[in-house]
N, C-alpha and C positions, 0 to 999 in steps of 0.2 A: 308317796309313802316314804315314811322316815328311815332312817339308815338302821339296818339290821347288824347290830354290834356282835351277834353271835356268829356271824359268817367269817371263817377263818381268813380269807383274804383282806377283808376289811380291817380286821384286827390287827394283821400282820402289818399293812401298810401304815395304819394309824400309829402303831407302836415306833415305826421307822421315823415319823414325823418329829421334826426338831422343834420342841416347844418353848424355846427361849424367851419369845415375846410374852406368853402367857406366864412364864416364870418372873420375869423382870417386873411385869406390871400387873399380875394377878396373884400368882402363888405367893411372893413375897410379902406383899401387903396382908395377904390372908394369915399367913403365918406370923406375921408381926402382931396382928390384932388378937390372934389367939393366944400368942404368950402374953400379951399385955394384960388379957383378960383374965387368964386362968394359970400362967406359968408353964412349965413344961412336965411337971411331974404328974400329969392327968392320963387318962385313958382317951384315946381319940379314935373314933371310926372313920375311915375314909370310904364313903358310900358312892359306888360307882368308881373305883380306884383304877379300872384299867389295868395296865401292865405295871402299876406300882410307882410312877414316877413321883407323884406328889407324896406317898407315903415315905418314900426313901428319902425325899427331901426334908420332910418333918423329923424322921429319924436322925438323919445327918445334922439337923439343926438342935439336937438334944433331946426331942421326945423319945421316952423309953416305952410307952405302950401304945402302939399304934397298930390298929387291925384294918386290913383292907377287904372289901367284899365287891363282886362284880357279877353280873348275869353271864358273862362271856367265857367260856372255858379257855379259850386261848389266850385271852388277856391274864386270867389267873395263871396259867401255866407259866407265861412270859414273867409275871410277877415273881412267882416262886424261883424260877430257874435264875433270876437276877439276884437272889439272894434274900434269906429270910432273918438274917441277924437282927434281934430285937424288933423283928415284924412277923405279923401273922396274916395269911391271905386265905380266903374262902369264897367259892363260888355259891351264889345264891340263886334261888329260882322264885321269881316273882317278888312282891314286895315285903313278905314276911322275913324277919331276920331271926337267925338262930341264937339269939341272946336272950337271958333274962330281961325282966323289968329293971330299969334304973342301972344299967351297965355302964354308960359311958358319961363323962363329963362333957364332952363335945363330939358332934358329928359334923364332918365336912362334906360336902358335895361339889365337886368341880365340873361344871359343864354337863351336869345331869338333867336338870330341869328342861334344857333345850333338847334332848332326846326323848322326852316322854311326850307321846302324841296327843293324850288326852287329860283334862283338867281333872277328872275322877280319879285317874291314876296318880296324879301329883298329890291329890289329898290323901290317897291310900298310902303312898310313900311317907308322906310327911307325917301322917297319924302313927304309923310304925316308928319313925324315928322319934316322935314324942314319947312313945312307950318306953323305949330303951334309954333314953336320956335320964340322967340323974335329976331331981329337983335342983334348979339354978342353974342346970346345964344348957348349952345352946348349940342350934343347928346352923352352920355357916354355908351359905349358897354363894358360889362364884360362877357366874355365867357371863356370856357376851352381852354387852349392852344392847337393849332393844331398840335404842334411838340411835346407835352407830352402825349403819348398815351401808354396804356398797364402798367401804374405804379400803384402799389397797394397802395393808400392813405388811411388813418385810416378808412373813411367811405364810399369809393367808389373807383371804377376803370372806366376809360374811355378806351374803346377799349380793344381788347384781347392781351396777351402777344405775342411779336414778329411780330405783323402784323403792315405793314405800311400803312397808311390810305392816300389816294388821294383826292385832292380837289372834292367835291361832292358825296364822298362815304358815305354810311350809316355806323354808329358805335354804337356797342352796349355799354351800360352803365349799370353798376351794383351797386345799392344803398343799402347799408346796413340800414334795417329799425328796429329801436328798438321793441323788442318783437316778431320778425318775424325771422323764421330760415331761409328762402330763401331771398336772395336779390331781390328787385324790378328790372327787366330788362325792360330798356327803349331803345329807339333808337333815337340816334341823328345824325345830319348830320354834316360831317367834311367839314368845309370851311377854305381854305388857307387863309393866311394873304391878298394874292392878291384880293381876294373876298372881303374882308371888304374894302379894299382901293377902289376898282372900284365901289362899291356900294355906298360909300361916294361920289365919283366923279360924279356919274351918278345923285344924288340927288342933287347935287349943294352945297355940304358941303365941307369944307376944313379940312383935316386931320391935327391936330395940337398936338395929343400926341397918342404914341405906346409904351406901357410899358409891360414888362414882369414882373410878380407878382411871387416872389419865396416863396417856403415853407421855414419857418424860425423856428427852434426849440426854438429860443429865445422868440418868440410869443406865445408859448403855455402857458396855465394856470400853469401846472405843468411841469417842464423840465424832460424829460424822453429820455433814450437812444434808446427806442423802435424805435423811428422814424428816428435815426441819418443818415440811408440811404438816406432819402428823402431831407435832408438838401440842399437848393439850387437848388432843381428841380423847374420847373417852371410850376405850375399847370394852371395859369389862365394868360389871356391878357386882358389889359385895354386899350381901344381906346377912343379918344375924337375928334369929329368932330364938326366944329363951323360954325355958319352961319354968313355969312359977312353983 
């Protein structure tokens, strides 16, 4: 069974997780690509925003029109309590979004697809994103790379050592929570790249970008040889699909 993100305890622990690895090697490349493609004066929807960490990074980077939505009431409460200056957060119920057609230039989803257990639900979500995107707008997906599992990154591990996961498999994830002796274990879904491509096509979006995002020691705040074996491994995948 995949993780139930509406459970308060799960949401509380996940919010306490320090996502600096995801930020350095996932969120920042996403923000850079979004900025390069559209600039910062656009409306952005953070679909699956959690407690708003990525939304706040977008705002702090100069984006003025950022909206975050999530199914978890605890996550949305935390997002709002952290501050809503130039931000809007709203809980949603299911894939239907409370926005008119053609509302956003860009939609981002960070680690959302890997938490959706069925392909048909992926298509329903992506079709709804297609509806609220403006023509020429794009849907950006940042996820763990399906071909990089069992690697011990500084704050987490996706999958067991030595196990090869297939498209549609459940995959355990172990997150190191500051101040907690035991890692938080959650369960993600392993989706192969073909599932992402097929989902975009079924929703009527055109895949325009597919990038492997590597771990790069030179991007760490303090260079250390501790992580030298991780250099150039590919923890994340970034995809962009555009509405014609």
